[in-house]
FIVO-869390 format. One record per residue (C-alpha): y negated, x negated, z negated; residue number from 0; residue in one letter. Coordinates in steps of 0.25 Angstrom, whole numbers, padded with zeros to 4 digits. Example, Ala and Ser with C-alpha at 12.3 -4.5 7.8 and 13.67 -1.06 7.14 Angstrom:
ROMAR north  east    up pos code
ROMAR  0018 -0049 -0031   0    a
ROMAR  0004 -0055 -0029   1    s
! end
This chain:
ROMAR north  east    up pos code
ROMAR -0867 -0188 -0279   0    x
ROMAR -0865 -0203 -0280   1    x
ROMAR -0875 -0204 -0291   2    x
ROMAR -0868 -0192 -0298   3    x
ROMAR -0855 -0198 -0297   4    x
ROMAR -0859 -0211 -0304   5    x
ROMAR -0868 -0205 -0314   6    x
ROMAR -0857 -0195 -0319   7    x
ROMAR -0847 -0207 -0320   8    x
ROMAR -0858 -0214 -0329   9    x
ROMAR -0857 -0202 -0339  10    x
ROMAR -0870 -0194 -0334  11    x
ROMAR -0870 -0179 -0332  12    x
ROMAR -0874 -0177 -0318  13    x
ROMAR -0879 -0165 -0310  14    x
ROMAR -0881 -0165 -0295  15    x
ROMAR -0891 -0156 -0289  16    x
ROMAR -0889 -0153 -0274  17    x
ROMAR -0898 -0143 -0265  18    x
ROMAR -0887 -0141 -0255  19    x
ROMAR -0874 -0133 -0256  20    x
ROMAR -0866 -0146 -0254  21    x
ROMAR -0868 -0161 -0258  22    x
ROMAR -0869 -0172 -0249  23    x
ROMAR -0884 -0173 -0244  24    x
ROMAR -0885 -0178 -0230  25    x
ROMAR -0870 -0181 -0230  26    x
ROMAR -0866 -0166 -0232  27    x
ROMAR -0857 -0160 -0222  28    x
ROMAR -0855 -0146 -0216  29    x
ROMAR -0842 -0140 -0210  30    x
ROMAR -0839 -0130 -0199  31    x
ROMAR -0827 -0121 -0201  32    x
ROMAR -0820 -0128 -0189  33    x
ROMAR -0822 -0142 -0195  34    x
ROMAR -0812 -0149 -0204  35    x
ROMAR -0823 -0159 -0209  36    x
ROMAR -0838 -0156 -0213  37    x
ROMAR -0848 -0164 -0205  38    x
ROMAR -0861 -0171 -0211  39    x
ROMAR -0874 -0164 -0208  40    x
ROMAR -0879 -0178 -0205  41    x
ROMAR -0871 -0189 -0199  42    x
ROMAR -0863 -0198 -0208  43    x
ROMAR -0854 -0210 -0208  44    x
ROMAR -0851 -0222 -0217  45    x
ROMAR -0851 -0236 -0214  46    x
ROMAR -0839 -0245 -0219  47    x
ROMAR -0850 -0253 -0227  48    x
ROMAR -0854 -0240 -0235  49    x
ROMAR -0849 -0246 -0248  50    x
ROMAR -0856 -0236 -0257  51    x
ROMAR -0850 -0223 -0252  52    x
ROMAR -0837 -0229 -0249  53    x
ROMAR -0837 -0235 -0264  54    x
ROMAR -0840 -0221 -0269  55    x
ROMAR -0830 -0214 -0261  56    x
ROMAR -0819 -0224 -0266  57    x
ROMAR -0824 -0223 -0281  58    x
ROMAR -0824 -0208 -0280  59    x
ROMAR -0810 -0207 -0274  60    x
ROMAR -0814 -0203 -0260  61    x
ROMAR -0806 -0210 -0249  62    x
ROMAR -0808 -0201 -0236  63    x
ROMAR -0817 -0211 -0229  64    x
ROMAR -0813 -0217 -0215  65    x
ROMAR -0820 -0227 -0206  66    x
ROMAR -0819 -0229 -0191  67    x
ROMAR -0828 -0235 -0180  68    x
ROMAR -0834 -0224 -0171  69    x
ROMAR -0841 -0228 -0158  70    x
ROMAR -0856 -0229 -0160  71    x
ROMAR -0867 -0232 -0149  72    x
ROMAR -0881 -0231 -0145  73    x
ROMAR -0887 -0224 -0133  74    x
ROMAR -0896 -0232 -0124  75    x
ROMAR -0902 -0230 -0110  76    x
ROMAR -0900 -0239 -0098  77    x
ROMAR -0909 -0235 -0086  78    x
ROMAR -0906 -0220 -0085  79    x
ROMAR -0893 -0220 -0092  80    x
ROMAR -0889 -0218 -0107  81    x
ROMAR -0878 -0227 -0112  82    x
ROMAR -0872 -0229 -0126  83    x
ROMAR -0869 -0243 -0131  84    x
ROMAR -0861 -0246 -0144  85    x
ROMAR -0869 -0255 -0154  86    x
ROMAR -0860 -0257 -0165  87    x
ROMAR -0855 -0271 -0164  88    x
ROMAR -0862 -0284 -0159  89    x
ROMAR -0854 -0283 -0147  90    x
ROMAR -0860 -0270 -0144  91    x
ROMAR -0874 -0275 -0146  92    x
ROMAR -0872 -0287 -0136  93    x
ROMAR -0867 -0277 -0126  94    x
ROMAR -0880 -0269 -0126  95    x
ROMAR -0887 -0270 -0113  96    x
ROMAR -0901 -0269 -0117  97    x
ROMAR -0904 -0283 -0123  98    x
ROMAR -0903 -0297 -0119  99    x
ROMAR -0893 -0307 -0125 100    x
ROMAR -0904 -0313 -0133 101    x
ROMAR -0908 -0300 -0138 102    x
ROMAR -0894 -0297 -0142 103    x
ROMAR -0892 -0310 -0149 104    x
ROMAR -0905 -0309 -0157 105    x
ROMAR -0902 -0295 -0160 106    x
ROMAR -0888 -0298 -0165 107    x
ROMAR -0892 -0309 -0174 108    x
ROMAR -0902 -0300 -0181 109    x
ROMAR -0892 -0288 -0182 110    x
ROMAR -0882 -0298 -0188 111    x
ROMAR -0892 -0303 -0198 112    x
ROMAR -0895 -0288 -0202 113    x
ROMAR -0880 -0285 -0203 114    x
ROMAR -0876 -0296 -0212 115    x
ROMAR -0889 -0300 -0219 116    x
ROMAR -0896 -0294 -0231 117    x
ROMAR -0908 -0284 -0232 118    x
ROMAR -0920 -0293 -0231 119    x
ROMAR -0934 -0289 -0237 120    x
ROMAR -0939 -0294 -0223 121    x
ROMAR -0933 -0281 -0217 122    x
ROMAR -0942 -0273 -0225 123    x
ROMAR -0955 -0279 -0221 124    x
ROMAR -0954 -0275 -0206 125    x
ROMAR -0951 -0263 -0198 126    x
ROMAR -0938 -0263 -0191 127    x
ROMAR -0944 -0264 -0177 128    x
ROMAR -0953 -0275 -0180 129    x
ROMAR -0942 -0283 -0187 130    x
ROMAR -0931 -0282 -0178 131    x
ROMAR -0939 -0283 -0165 132    x
ROMAR -0944 -0296 -0170 133    x
ROMAR -0930 -0301 -0175 134    x
ROMAR -0920 -0295 -0164 135    x
ROMAR -0930 -0293 -0153 136    x
ROMAR -0937 -0281 -0148 137    x
ROMAR -0926 -0278 -0138 138    x
ROMAR -0915 -0277 -0148 139    x
ROMAR -0924 -0268 -0157 140    x
ROMAR -0927 -0259 -0145 141    x
ROMAR -0912 -0258 -0141 142    x
ROMAR -0905 -0257 -0155 143    x
ROMAR -0915 -0251 -0165 144    x
ROMAR -0928 -0245 -0158 145    x
ROMAR -0922 -0231 -0154 146    x
ROMAR -0913 -0229 -0167 147    x
ROMAR -0925 -0232 -0176 148    x
ROMAR -0934 -0223 -0168 149    x
ROMAR -0924 -0212 -0168 150    x
ROMAR -0921 -0213 -0183 151    x
ROMAR -0936 -0216 -0188 152    x
ROMAR -0944 -0210 -0177 153    x
ROMAR -0959 -0214 -0178 154    x
ROMAR -0956 -0223 -0191 155    x
ROMAR -0946 -0232 -0183 156    x
ROMAR -0955 -0244 -0182 157    x
ROMAR -0958 -0243 -0197 158    x
ROMAR -0943 -0243 -0202 159    x
ROMAR -0940 -0256 -0210 160    x
ROMAR -0931 -0267 -0204 161    x
ROMAR -0922 -0265 -0216 162    x
ROMAR -0917 -0252 -0211 163    x
ROMAR -0911 -0259 -0199 164    x
ROMAR -0905 -0269 -0208 165    x
ROMAR -0898 -0259 -0216 166    x
ROMAR -0893 -0251 -0204 167    x
ROMAR -0887 -0264 -0197 168    x
ROMAR -0882 -0269 -0210 169    x
ROMAR -0872 -0257 -0213 170    x
ROMAR -0869 -0252 -0199 171    x
ROMAR -0855 -0254 -0193 172    x
ROMAR -0845 -0248 -0183 173    x
ROMAR -0836 -0243 -0194 174    x
ROMAR -0840 -0230 -0199 175    x
ROMAR -0834 -0221 -0210 176    x
ROMAR -0833 -0206 -0212 177    x
ROMAR -0827 -0197 -0223 178    x
ROMAR -0815 -0189 -0220 179    x
ROMAR -0819 -0174 -0221 180    x
ROMAR -0834 -0178 -0219 181    x
ROMAR -0844 -0184 -0229 182    x
ROMAR -0844 -0170 -0236 183    x
ROMAR -0830 -0173 -0241 184    x
ROMAR -0835 -0185 -0248 185    x
ROMAR -0847 -0177 -0254 186    x
ROMAR -0837 -0167 -0259 187    x
ROMAR -0829 -0177 -0265 188    x
ROMAR -0840 -0183 -0273 189    x
ROMAR -0845 -0169 -0277 190    x
ROMAR -0831 -0167 -0283 191    x
ROMAR -0830 -0180 -0290 192    x
ROMAR -0844 -0178 -0296 193    x
ROMAR -0840 -0164 -0301 194    x
ROMAR -0827 -0169 -0306 195    x
ROMAR -0835 -0180 -0314 196    x
ROMAR -0845 -0170 -0320 197    x
ROMAR -0857 -0170 -0310 198    x
ROMAR -0863 -0156 -0309 199    x
ROMAR -0866 -0153 -0295 200    x
ROMAR -0876 -0142 -0291 201    x
ROMAR -0876 -0139 -0276 202    x
ROMAR -0886 -0130 -0270 203    x
ROMAR -0896 -0134 -0281 204    x
ROMAR -0910 -0138 -0276 205    x
ROMAR -0918 -0146 -0285 206    x
ROMAR -0932 -0140 -0287 207    x
ROMAR -0939 -0149 -0296 208    x
ROMAR -0937 -0160 -0306 209    x
ROMAR -0945 -0161 -0318 210    x
ROMAR -0945 -0169 -0331 211    x
ROMAR -0946 -0165 -0345 212    x
ROMAR -0945 -0176 -0355 213    x
ROMAR -0933 -0185 -0351 214    x
ROMAR -0926 -0174 -0344 215    x
ROMAR -0927 -0170 -0329 216    x
ROMAR -0927 -0155 -0326 217    x
ROMAR -0922 -0152 -0312 218    x
ROMAR -0925 -0138 -0307 219    x
ROMAR -0916 -0133 -0296 220    x
ROMAR -0912 -0121 -0288 221    x
ROMAR -0899 -0116 -0282 222    x
ROMAR -0897 -0110 -0268 223    x
ROMAR -0898 -0096 -0274 224    x
ROMAR -0912 -0099 -0279 225    x
ROMAR -0908 -0101 -0294 226    x
ROMAR -0916 -0111 -0301 227    x
ROMAR -0912 -0120 -0313 228    x
ROMAR -0915 -0133 -0320 229    x
ROMAR -0908 -0144 -0327 230    x
ROMAR -0912 -0156 -0336 231    x
ROMAR -0907 -0170 -0333 232    x
ROMAR -0909 -0184 -0338 233    x
ROMAR -0910 -0190 -0325 234    x
ROMAR -0912 -0187 -0310 235    x
ROMAR -0907 -0193 -0297 236    x
ROMAR -0915 -0188 -0285 237    x
ROMAR -0907 -0189 -0272 238    x
ROMAR -0918 -0180 -0265 239    x
ROMAR -0926 -0185 -0253 240    x
ROMAR -0939 -0191 -0259 241    x
ROMAR -0948 -0180 -0253 242    x
ROMAR -0939 -0169 -0260 243    x
ROMAR -0938 -0177 -0273 244    x
ROMAR -0953 -0178 -0273 245    x
ROMAR -0954 -0163 -0272 246    x
ROMAR -0944 -0159 -0283 247    x
ROMAR -0947 -0171 -0293 248    x
ROMAR -0961 -0176 -0289 249    x
ROMAR -0967 -0171 -0302 250    x
ROMAR -0959 -0181 -0309 251    x
ROMAR -0965 -0193 -0303 252    x
ROMAR -0979 -0200 -0302 253    x
ROMAR -0987 -0198 -0290 254    x
ROMAR -0987 -0212 -0286 255    x
ROMAR -0972 -0212 -0285 256    x
ROMAR -0971 -0199 -0277 257    x
ROMAR -0982 -0205 -0267 258    x
ROMAR -0973 -0217 -0264 259    x
ROMAR -0962 -0207 -0259 260    x
ROMAR -0972 -0199 -0251 261    x
ROMAR -0974 -0211 -0242 262    x
ROMAR -0959 -0211 -0238 263    x
ROMAR -0956 -0205 -0224 264    x
ROMAR -0943 -0197 -0220 265    x
ROMAR -0936 -0192 -0208 266    x
ROMAR -0928 -0180 -0207 267    x
ROMAR -0914 -0179 -0200 268    x
ROMAR -0910 -0169 -0189 269    x
ROMAR -0895 -0169 -0187 270    x
ROMAR -0889 -0161 -0176 271    x
ROMAR -0874 -0159 -0176 272    x
ROMAR -0867 -0154 -0163 273    x
ROMAR -0853 -0149 -0163 274    x
ROMAR -0847 -0148 -0149 275    x
ROMAR -0833 -0149 -0142 276    x
ROMAR -0839 -0160 -0134 277    x
ROMAR -0844 -0173 -0139 278    x
ROMAR -0857 -0179 -0135 279    x
ROMAR -0852 -0193 -0137 280    x
ROMAR -0838 -0196 -0132 281    x
ROMAR -0835 -0208 -0141 282    x
ROMAR -0847 -0212 -0149 283    x
ROMAR -0850 -0208 -0163 284    x
ROMAR -0864 -0213 -0165 285    x
ROMAR -0874 -0214 -0154 286    x
ROMAR -0888 -0220 -0157 287    x
ROMAR -0898 -0215 -0148 288    x
ROMAR -0906 -0227 -0142 289    x
ROMAR -0914 -0220 -0131 290    x
ROMAR -0929 -0215 -0134 291    x
ROMAR -0927 -0203 -0126 292    x
ROMAR -0917 -0197 -0136 293    x
ROMAR -0923 -0194 -0149 294    x
ROMAR -0910 -0192 -0156 295    x
ROMAR -0906 -0203 -0166 296    x
ROMAR -0891 -0203 -0163 297    x
ROMAR -0879 -0194 -0160 298    x
ROMAR -0866 -0195 -0167 299    x
ROMAR -0853 -0189 -0162 300    x
ROMAR -0847 -0187 -0176 301    x
ROMAR -0833 -0183 -0169 302    x
ROMAR -0833 -0197 -0162 303    x
ROMAR -0832 -0202 -0177 304    x
ROMAR -0824 -0191 -0184 305    x
ROMAR -0813 -0183 -0176 306    x
ROMAR -0818 -0170 -0171 307    x
ROMAR -0805 -0163 -0176 308    x
ROMAR -0812 -0162 -0190 309    x
ROMAR -0823 -0154 -0183 310    x
ROMAR -0815 -0143 -0175 311    x
ROMAR -0813 -0153 -0164 312    x
ROMAR -0828 -0152 -0160 313    x
ROMAR -0837 -0164 -0159 314    x
ROMAR -0849 -0166 -0168 315    x
ROMAR -0861 -0174 -0165 316    x
ROMAR -0873 -0178 -0173 317    x
ROMAR -0887 -0179 -0167 318    x
ROMAR -0898 -0184 -0176 319    x
ROMAR -0913 -0188 -0178 320    x
ROMAR -0922 -0191 -0189 321    x
ROMAR -0936 -0184 -0188 322    x
ROMAR -0949 -0182 -0195 323    x
ROMAR -0952 -0169 -0202 324    x
ROMAR -0962 -0166 -0191 325    x
ROMAR -0953 -0169 -0179 326    x
ROMAR -0949 -0157 -0170 327    x
ROMAR -0934 -0160 -0172 328    x
ROMAR -0935 -0158 -0187 329    x
ROMAR -0941 -0144 -0185 330    x
ROMAR -0931 -0140 -0174 331    x
ROMAR -0921 -0129 -0176 332    x
ROMAR -0906 -0130 -0171 333    x
ROMAR -0909 -0125 -0157 334    x
ROMAR -0921 -0135 -0155 335    x
ROMAR -0913 -0147 -0160 336    x
ROMAR -0902 -0144 -0151 337    x
ROMAR -0912 -0143 -0139 338    x
ROMAR -0918 -0156 -0144 339    x
ROMAR -0905 -0164 -0145 340    x
ROMAR -0897 -0158 -0133 341    x
ROMAR -0904 -0166 -0122 342    x
ROMAR -0902 -0179 -0130 343    x
ROMAR -0887 -0177 -0131 344    x
ROMAR -0886 -0174 -0116 345    x
ROMAR -0892 -0188 -0114 346    x
ROMAR -0880 -0194 -0121 347    x
ROMAR -0870 -0184 -0115 348    x
ROMAR -0875 -0175 -0104 349    x
ROMAR -0862 -0167 -0104 350    x
ROMAR -0863 -0163 -0119 351    x
ROMAR -0864 -0148 -0120 352    x
ROMAR -0873 -0145 -0131 353    x
ROMAR -0872 -0130 -0129 354    x
ROMAR -0858 -0130 -0134 355    x
ROMAR -0862 -0137 -0147 356    x
ROMAR -0863 -0131 -0161 357    x
ROMAR -0875 -0138 -0168 358    x
ROMAR -0878 -0141 -0183 359    x
ROMAR -0892 -0145 -0187 360    x
ROMAR -0895 -0153 -0200 361    x
ROMAR -0909 -0158 -0204 362    x
ROMAR -0911 -0167 -0216 363    x
ROMAR -0925 -0170 -0221 364    x
ROMAR -0929 -0184 -0227 365    x
ROMAR -0916 -0189 -0220 366    x
ROMAR -0922 -0203 -0217 367    x
ROMAR -0933 -0211 -0224 368    x
ROMAR -0942 -0219 -0216 369    x
ROMAR -0939 -0234 -0220 370    x
ROMAR -0952 -0240 -0218 371    x
ROMAR -0961 -0248 -0227 372    x
ROMAR -0967 -0236 -0234 373    x
ROMAR -0952 -0232 -0237 374    x
ROMAR -0950 -0246 -0243 375    x
ROMAR -0962 -0245 -0252 376    x
ROMAR -0960 -0231 -0257 377    x
ROMAR -0945 -0228 -0256 378    x
ROMAR -0938 -0222 -0269 379    x
ROMAR -0930 -0229 -0279 380    x
ROMAR -0919 -0225 -0289 381    x
ROMAR -0929 -0226 -0301 382    x
ROMAR -0942 -0217 -0301 383    x
ROMAR -0954 -0217 -0311 384    x
ROMAR -0947 -0206 -0318 385    x
ROMAR -0936 -0211 -0328 386    x
ROMAR -0922 -0205 -0324 387    x
ROMAR -0926 -0200 -0311 388    x
ROMAR -0919 -0207 -0300 389    x
ROMAR -0920 -0207 -0285 390    x
ROMAR -0908 -0209 -0276 391    x
ROMAR -0910 -0204 -0262 392    x
ROMAR -0907 -0209 -0248 393    x
ROMAR -0920 -0215 -0246 394    x
ROMAR -0915 -0226 -0255 395    x
ROMAR -0904 -0230 -0245 396    x
ROMAR -0915 -0239 -0239 397    x
ROMAR -0913 -0248 -0231 398    x
ROMAR -0900 -0242 -0228 399    x
ROMAR -0899 -0229 -0219 400    x
ROMAR -0896 -0217 -0227 401    x
ROMAR -0881 -0213 -0229 402    x
ROMAR -0871 -0209 -0239 403    x
ROMAR -0867 -0224 -0243 404    x
ROMAR -0881 -0227 -0248 405    x
ROMAR -0882 -0213 -0255 406    x
ROMAR -0870 -0217 -0263 407    x
ROMAR -0876 -0230 -0266 408    x
ROMAR -0889 -0223 -0271 409    x
ROMAR -0881 -0214 -0280 410    x
ROMAR -0873 -0225 -0286 411    x
ROMAR -0886 -0234 -0288 412    x
ROMAR -0894 -0223 -0295 413    x
ROMAR -0882 -0219 -0304 414    x
ROMAR -0882 -0233 -0309 415    x
ROMAR -0896 -0232 -0313 416    x
ROMAR -0894 -0221 -0323 417    x
ROMAR -0888 -0225 -0336 418    x
! end
């Protein structure tokens, strides 16, 4: 949508093809009849440093973004007891009971350098565990990063580059933003602006194949009724995940180019949303799970950030995990996922009554690339061996974590390449 916005302003004729019935990708929302606002299928918020999406919102006339500072914390275990600790500020860090004063001073020095320093090529030469265990000390790594990295990247955790940690520390802050009416409201705003400016938007149209004839690209697609058609274009921007792009456009590219992409590794996302009259967390919005016996990556009590009045006065909770395609959780149905998650939620709050909940399950393939050395050598770029075929997908947010802010940046950057 961002690429279309800037391309049509430059005088190009633009057609946007979307497989789903709604635009928005991973930021798409859904809405129950008793809710005033839609909710994102996958958890979303903004940072006050997200200049790209905030700039697009301002430029396109969208003003319904607000910021606040919800409580965030991490779950640890002391003896046989589980406790939560805030970790947002330097003061919070120095209050953690798991490290010596020397550990804390050493760790704080490195964290400050990450926060205010540049991206160094040095970070890309080492795995995060090795680099930060050597600089911060192993104890600081174990307390702050070991479990979050393990839960996000699973068996790949030791191979993730130190640059990924740099990027997370760099942008993170206590002040978080949200969109009045949910992210779907901004999606619909961009859709209307694009349509008004002349962008042709075809929702419910799945791309089947991209071929080339002379200087023209022929895109074959199918609507949700099974009707097929094709159109010719001078240029193509693929925002598809690389494995899907390889399937629909692979015949365009040299084998050596495709072979690079086959070395990339991805994790899939499983997101459980729980609606309940009772909150799991009383005050905390975002709780990182830092204990090995709980496989969940985090739980997020959305209604400790956004007022429950917008959701029928019910509380909404996210529970999420990244998985390999061959992991059991990826293959589980709703009943099995609930059974898997419930004991973990009871560790956090034994009084939480899962039986009275309504649940929503969403799965997203290729949601997280594995940022290891293979990724660095083989990651996609805007330009491809085929003239006028461009890539702008969320793999290219590296070293930053995926998110709407960097999606907007990618869309604007690729539009700037097309004359």
